[in-house]
C-alpha positions in Angstrom: -51.4 82.3 -41.8 -49.7 79.0 -40.8 -46.6 80.9 -39.7 -48.7 83.3 -37.7 -50.5 80.4 -36.0 -47.2 78.7 -35.1 -45.8 81.9 -33.7 -48.8 82.3 -31.5 -48.5 78.8 -30.2 -44.8 78.4 -29.8 -43.1 81.8 -30.0 -40.9 80.5 -32.8 -41.1 80.1 -36.5 -39.4 76.7 -36.4 -41.6 73.6 -36.2 -40.8 70.4 -34.4 -37.5 68.7 -35.4 -36.1 71.7 -37.2 -32.4 72.3 -37.5 -32.5 75.8 -38.8 -34.6 74.7 -41.9 -38.2 73.6 -41.8 -37.6 70.1 -43.3 -39.5 66.9 -42.9 -37.9 64.1 -41.0 -36.1 61.5 -43.1 -36.6 58.2 -41.2 -33.8 55.6 -41.0 -35.1 52.9 -43.4 -32.6 50.2 -42.5 -31.7 48.4 -39.3 -27.9 48.5 -39.9 -27.2 51.1 -37.3 -29.3 49.8 -34.4 -29.5 46.1 -34.4 -30.4 46.0 -30.7 -33.6 47.9 -31.3 -34.5 45.9 -34.4 -34.2 42.8 -32.3 -37.0 44.0 -30.1 -39.3 44.1 -33.2 -38.0 40.8 -34.8 -41.3 39.0 -34.3 -43.0 41.7 -36.4 -40.4 41.9 -39.2 -41.7 38.9 -41.0 -43.1 38.2 -44.5 -46.9 38.2 -44.7 -47.4 39.7 -41.3 -48.8 42.9 -40.0 -46.3 44.9 -38.0 -45.2 48.1 -36.3 -43.6 51.4 -37.0 -41.1 53.0 -34.5 -39.8 56.5 -34.1 -37.4 57.6 -31.4 -36.3 61.2 -30.7 -33.9 62.9 -28.2 -34.9 66.4 -27.3 -36.9 66.6 -30.5 -34.2 65.3 -32.8 -35.1 62.1 -34.5 -32.5 59.5 -33.8 -34.1 56.4 -35.2 -37.2 55.3 -37.1 -38.1 52.2 -39.0 -41.0 50.0 -40.1 -41.4 46.3 -39.5 -43.9 44.0 -41.2 -46.6 44.9 -43.7 -49.1 47.8 -43.8 -51.4 45.9 -46.2 -51.3 42.2 -46.7 -53.4 42.3 -49.9 -50.6 44.1 -51.7 -47.6 43.3 -49.6 -47.1 47.0 -48.8 -44.3 47.3 -46.2 -44.6 49.4 -43.1 -42.3 52.5 -43.1 -42.0 55.4 -40.6 -44.4 57.3 -43.0 -47.1 54.6 -42.8 -50.4 56.1 -41.5 -52.0 54.3 -38.6 -55.2 54.7 -36.6 -53.6 55.8 -33.3 -56.9 55.6 -31.4 -57.0 57.2 -28.0 -53.8 59.2 -28.5 -56.3 61.4 -30.3 -57.5 62.6 -26.9 -54.3 64.8 -26.5 -55.3 66.7 -29.7 -58.9 67.1 -28.6 -57.8 68.4 -25.2 -55.2 70.7 -26.8 -57.8 72.2 -29.2 -60.2 72.9 -26.3 -57.4 74.4 -24.3 -56.6 76.7 -27.2 -60.2 77.8 -27.3 -60.1 78.5 -23.6 -57.0 80.7 -24.1 -58.8 82.4 -26.9 -61.6 83.2 -24.5 -64.2 81.3 -26.4 -65.0 78.9 -23.5 -63.9 78.1 -20.0 -62.8 74.6 -19.0 -65.0 75.1 -15.9 -68.1 75.6 -18.0 -71.1 73.4 -17.3 -71.2 71.1 -20.3 -74.9 72.0 -20.7 -74.0 75.5 -21.5 -72.8 74.1 -24.9 -74.9 70.9 -25.1 -78.2 71.8 -23.5 -79.6 68.5 -24.9 -77.9 66.7 -22.1 -80.1 66.0 -19.0 -79.7 68.0 -15.8 -77.7 66.2 -13.1 -77.6 66.8 -9.4 -74.1 68.2 -9.7 -72.7 70.2 -12.6 -70.5 68.3 -15.1 -67.7 70.6 -16.2 -65.5 70.4 -19.4 -62.5 69.9 -17.2 -64.0 67.0 -15.4 -64.8 65.4 -18.7 -61.2 65.8 -19.9 -60.0 64.2 -16.7 -62.4 61.2 -16.9 -64.1 62.1 -13.6 -67.5 63.1 -15.1 -69.4 59.9 -14.3 -70.7 59.6 -17.9 -71.3 56.1 -19.0 -69.2 54.9 -21.9 -71.0 54.9 -25.3 -68.8 52.0 -26.4 -70.7 50.0 -23.7 -74.1 51.5 -24.4 -74.2 50.9 -28.1 -73.5 47.1 -27.9 -76.1 46.8 -25.1 -78.5 48.6 -27.5 -78.0 45.9 -30.1 -75.5 47.7 -32.4 -72.6 45.6 -33.4 -68.9 46.8 -33.8 -69.3 47.9 -37.4 -72.6 49.8 -37.0 -72.2 53.3 -38.3 -72.7 56.0 -35.6 -72.5 59.8 -35.5 -71.9 62.6 -33.0 -75.7 63.2 -33.1 -76.4 59.6 -32.2 -74.0 59.7 -29.3 -75.5 63.0 -28.0 -79.0 61.6 -28.4 -78.0 58.4 -26.4 -76.5 60.5 -23.6 -79.6 62.8 -23.5 -81.7 59.8 -22.5 -79.5 58.8 -19.5 -81.2 59.0 -16.1 -78.1 60.0 -14.1 -74.4 59.8 -14.0 -72.7 56.5 -12.8 -71.3 58.5 -9.8 -71.4 62.1 -8.8 -68.9 64.1 -10.9 -65.5 64.3 -9.4 -66.0 61.4 -7.0 -64.2 58.7 -9.1 -61.8 58.3 -12.0 -63.4 56.1 -14.8 -62.1 56.3 -18.3 -64.8 57.8 -20.5 -64.7 57.8 -24.3 -68.2 59.4 -24.2 -66.7 62.5 -22.5 -64.3 63.1 -25.4 -67.0 62.6 -28.1 -69.1 65.2 -26.4 -66.1 67.5 -26.0 -65.6 67.4 -29.7 -69.1 68.7 -30.1 -68.5 71.4 -27.5 -65.5 72.4 -29.5 -67.4 72.7 -32.7 -70.2 74.8 -31.2 -67.8 77.1 -29.3 -65.1 77.4 -32.0 -67.2 77.2 -35.1 -65.1 74.4 -36.7 -64.9 70.7 -36.3 -62.2 68.9 -34.4 -60.8 67.8 -37.8 -60.8 71.3 -39.2 -59.3 72.9 -36.0 -56.5 70.3 -35.7 -55.6 70.7 -39.3 -55.5 74.5 -39.2 -53.8 75.0 -35.8 -51.7 71.9 -35.2 -51.1 69.6 -38.3 -50.3 72.2 -40.9 -48.2 74.5 -38.7 -46.2 71.6 -37.4 -46.0 70.0 -40.8 -47.6 66.8 -39.6 -48.3 66.0 -43.2 -49.3 62.4 -42.5 -52.0 63.3 -40.0 -55.7 63.7 -40.4 -58.8 63.3 -38.3 -60.8 60.4 -39.8 -64.2 62.0 -40.1 -65.1 61.0 -43.6 -65.0 57.3 -44.5 -64.9 58.2 -48.2 -61.7 60.1 -47.9 -58.6 58.6 -49.5 -55.7 58.5 -47.0 -52.4 57.8 -48.7 -50.0 55.2 -47.1 -52.8 54.1 -44.7 -52.3 50.7 -43.0 -55.1 48.2 -42.7 -55.9 46.7 -39.2 -55.6 43.0 -38.6 -56.2 40.3 -36.0 -55.5 36.6 -35.9 -58.0 34.4 -37.7 -57.8 31.3 -35.4 -56.0 29.1 -38.0 -52.6 30.6 -38.0 -53.4 33.5 -40.4 -54.8 37.0 -40.2 -58.1 38.6 -40.9 -59.1 42.3 -41.5 -60.7 43.9 -38.5 -60.3 47.5 -39.7 -63.5 49.5 -38.9 -63.9 51.8 -41.9 -67.4 52.8 -40.7 -66.0 54.4 -37.6 -65.4 57.9 -38.8 -66.5 59.9 -35.8 -63.5 61.9 -34.3 -63.3 62.8 -30.7 -62.1 60.0 -28.4 -60.0 58.6 -31.3 -59.9 58.4 -35.1 -56.7 60.4 -35.5 -54.8 58.8 -38.4 -51.1 59.6 -38.1 -47.5 58.5 -38.5 -45.0 57.8 -35.7 -42.8 60.6 -37.0 -45.7 63.0 -36.9 -46.4 61.9 -33.3 -42.8 62.8 -32.4 -43.3 66.2 -34.0 -46.3 66.8 -31.8 -44.6 65.5 -28.7 -41.7 67.8 -29.1 -44.0 70.8 -29.8 -45.7 70.1 -26.5 -42.8 69.1 -24.3 -39.9 70.8 -26.1 -37.6 73.6 -24.8 -39.9 76.4 -26.0 -43.2 75.4 -24.3 -46.4 76.4 -26.0 -49.0 78.4 -24.1 -51.2 75.3 -23.6 -48.4 73.3 -21.9 -49.0 74.2 -18.2 -52.8 73.5 -18.6 -52.3 70.3 -20.6 -49.8 68.8 -18.0 -51.8 69.8 -14.9 -52.8 66.6 -13.1 -56.4 66.1 -12.3 -57.8 65.5 -8.7 -60.9 64.0 -7.3 -63.2 66.1 -5.1 -61.4 64.7 -2.0 -58.0 65.9 -3.4 -56.7 62.6 -4.5 -54.5 62.8 -7.7 -55.7 60.6 -10.6 -52.5 60.2 -12.6 -54.1 61.8 -15.7 -53.8 65.3 -17.1 -55.6 66.7 -20.1 -55.6 63.8 -22.5 -52.2 62.7 -21.1 -51.4 59.8 -18.8 -48.8 60.7 -16.1 -46.7 57.8 -14.8 -43.3 56.5 -13.9 -41.1 53.7 -15.4 -38.1 52.4 -13.5 -37.7 55.6 -11.6 -38.2 58.1 -14.5 -41.3 60.2 -14.9 -43.3 59.7 -18.1 -46.1 61.5 -19.9 -48.0 60.1 -22.9 -51.0 58.0 -24.0 -51.8 54.6 -25.4 -54.3 53.8 -28.2 -56.4 50.8 -28.9 -58.9 50.4 -31.8 -60.1 47.8 -34.3 -56.8 46.2 -35.5 -54.6 48.9 -34.2 -52.5 49.5 -31.0 -50.2 52.5 -30.4 -48.1 54.2 -27.7 -46.6 57.6 -27.4 -44.4 58.1 -24.4 -42.0 60.8 -23.3 -39.4 60.4 -20.5 -39.7 63.9 -19.0 -36.3 64.5 -17.5 -34.3 62.7 -20.1 -36.2 64.2 -23.1 -36.5 60.8 -24.8 -39.7 60.3 -26.9 -40.8 57.0 -28.3 -43.8 56.4 -30.7 -44.9 52.9 -31.6 -47.9 52.1 -33.9 -49.0 48.6 -34.9 -51.7 47.3 -37.2 -52.3 44.1 -35.2 -55.0 43.8 -32.6 -52.7 41.5 -30.5 -49.7 43.8 -30.5 -48.3 45.2 -27.2 -46.8 48.6 -28.1 -46.6 49.7 -24.5 -44.2 46.8 -23.8 -42.3 47.4 -27.0 -41.8 51.1 -26.2 -40.5 50.3 -22.7 -38.1 47.8 -24.2 -36.8 50.5 -26.5 -36.5 52.8 -23.5 -34.5 50.1 -21.7 -32.0 50.3 -24.6 -31.6 54.0 -24.9 -31.9 54.9 -21.2 -30.0 51.9 -19.7 -27.7 54.2 -17.7 -30.6 56.2 -16.3 -33.2 53.6 -15.4 -33.5 52.1 -11.9 -33.1 48.3 -11.6 -36.1 46.4 -13.0 -38.3 44.6 -10.5 -41.5 42.6 -10.6 -43.5 45.5 -9.3 -42.6 47.8 -12.2 -42.4 45.3 -15.0 -43.5 46.7 -18.3 -47.2 46.4 -18.9 -47.7 44.2 -15.8 -51.4 43.4 -15.2 -53.2 43.1 -11.9 -54.2 39.5 -10.9 -57.6 38.4 -12.2 -60.1 37.9 -9.3 -63.0 35.7 -10.3 -66.2 36.5 -8.3 -67.9 33.4 -6.8 -71.0 32.3 -8.7 -73.7 30.1 -7.4 -75.7 28.7 -10.3 -79.5 28.6 -9.7 -81.4 25.6 -10.9 -85.0 26.5 -11.8 -87.8 24.7 -13.5 -89.2 25.6 -16.9 -92.3 26.9 -15.2 -90.2 29.2 -13.0 -88.1 30.4 -15.9 -91.3 31.1 -18.0 -92.1 33.9 -15.5 -89.3 35.9 -17.0 -90.2 35.5 -20.7 -91.4 38.7 -22.4 -90.4 42.0 -23.9 -88.5 44.6 -21.9 -87.7 48.2 -23.0 -85.0 50.6 -21.8 -85.5 54.3 -22.7 -81.9 55.0 -21.9 -80.8 52.6 -24.7 -83.9 53.0 -26.8 -83.7 49.2 -27.1 -86.0 46.2 -26.6 -84.8 42.9 -25.1 -86.9 39.9 -25.9 -86.4 37.1 -23.4 -87.5 33.7 -24.5 -87.8 30.2 -23.0 -86.1 27.9 -25.5 -85.5 24.2 -24.8 -85.8 24.7 -21.0 -83.3 27.6 -20.9 -83.6 31.4 -21.1 -82.2 33.3 -24.1 -82.4 37.0 -25.1 -82.5 38.7 -28.4 -81.3 42.3 -28.3 -83.1 44.1 -31.1 -82.2 42.1 -34.2 -79.0 40.6 -32.9 -78.4 36.8 -32.6 -79.7 35.1 -29.5 -77.6 35.2 -26.3 -77.8 32.7 -23.4 -79.1 34.0 -20.1 -77.3 32.1 -17.4 -78.9 31.7 -14.0 -76.8 32.8 -11.0 -79.4 33.0 -8.1 -83.1 33.7 -7.7 -84.1 36.5 -10.1 -80.4 37.0 -10.8 -78.9 36.1 -14.2 -75.9 36.8 -16.4 -75.4 37.5 -20.1 -72.2 38.0 -22.0 -71.5 40.4 -24.8 -68.5 41.8 -26.6 -68.2 45.6 -26.5 -66.2 47.4 -29.2 -62.5 47.6 -28.4 -62.7 45.0 -25.6 -60.4 42.1 -26.0 -62.6 39.7 -24.1 -66.4 39.3 -23.7 -67.9 41.0 -20.7 -70.4 39.6 -18.2 -73.5 41.7 -17.5 -75.7 41.2 -14.5 -79.4 41.0 -15.1 -81.5 41.2 -11.9 -85.3 40.9 -12.3 -87.7 43.2 -10.4 -91.0 42.2 -8.9 -94.1 44.1 -7.6 -95.6 43.5 -4.2 -97.7 40.7 -5.7 -94.6 38.9 -6.9 -95.1 39.5 -10.6 -92.0 40.3 -12.7 -92.1 43.9 -13.8 -88.7 44.5 -15.3 -85.0 44.2 -14.6 -81.8 46.1 -13.9 -78.9 45.5 -16.2 -75.5 46.4 -14.9 -71.8 46.1 -16.0 -69.2 45.9 -13.2 -69.9 48.6 -10.7 -71.7 50.9 -13.0 -75.2 52.2 -12.3 -77.8 49.8 -13.6 -80.0 50.4 -16.7 -83.7 49.9 -16.0 -85.8 47.8 -18.3 -89.6 47.9 -17.9 -91.7 44.9 -19.0 -94.1 45.6 -21.8 -97.5 44.2 -21.1 
């Protein structure tokens, strides 16, 4: 059965990395034959430190792989190319590939209205298609923002059913589908549920049967059962503020769709060569088709694949970011060079590391470096002007009360404490409510997967008589969430 599946997908009986025999990769376990690459990872190759794994392939043939640092600091387990990492959003490629396989099987169309498969979702003015969801142009608000706003902390267990229920309560999309590109983890969580209803098996089951086993990705599994034993699994870490490290691995987060693929760098190389190799699978042209907005503008994103350029060479791949894990899978299209980096440290920068590795292997092909295309360059931070409003305790007391948002199914209790406003979101600790202007305040919270706290605007609403009746809560440019005051 596995051989038949592979033949259907690739037209060949040889899996990724084969040389006439279907053998597993044997990663290079020493740095003796590539000191220049090892030097890139020198800061990770330290005792008592989390680290990274690297795999590099040329046209599908593994040319270098090595581990740096430790997979588990409790037991001093070293990282190797066979260490299993949470590769986070790289998972989206596998979700999109599975849906595309079902489309080729005739079990769904990527242009289906999502409500055909998930009728629990509310009707919107414009149809949301599965394709728009894969391209992040659906306008669906991100559940990783919604759940913290609803009072659920980073380690609160959630399920597909809870995500679907949350989205079924949304009043509207943030913007009309197809009008903007806005990265949406929600879309991929819902697509995993579409896949299960249309195909009759979960994302974990389908990827195992149609991708992992045929390609002999023996270190790969969708993390959809927190009780499952995963051999050679790394633990996720972050700095602890005193020069050491702390565990930030979220073992509760076992809901596959937008992430939660646990894999090795060598397995990711196998997948990359299956998709981009010389014998293209049937899903290839669909997977690599760039998305466009309604006005025709390209978005630089295909089906779970980021399309880009580095120093004059076209690239295709994806990054991953989760609790204590950072990852990067990138392929240089014309040169056929593939690089996979996975790290078990929240502060790692695998995108930069992968590009530095590319600088070494593609030195004679890359255009001169410049400030404009520096690896992992970030846009300048623009701070919005804030005018703080000074209000008396009597004025602030007008805002005190309970407010409820059906979209979040959450209650905010705003209190006047020592002459200042604070808010309790469900049972969470109190947060300061900072004045900005009349009826305009700001609170800060820390969504899952965000490196920094986010400011949320809170604008109170009044009736014609001037009484406070509720408020709108908004994050950045997203459509506000309406809270009504409970009398």
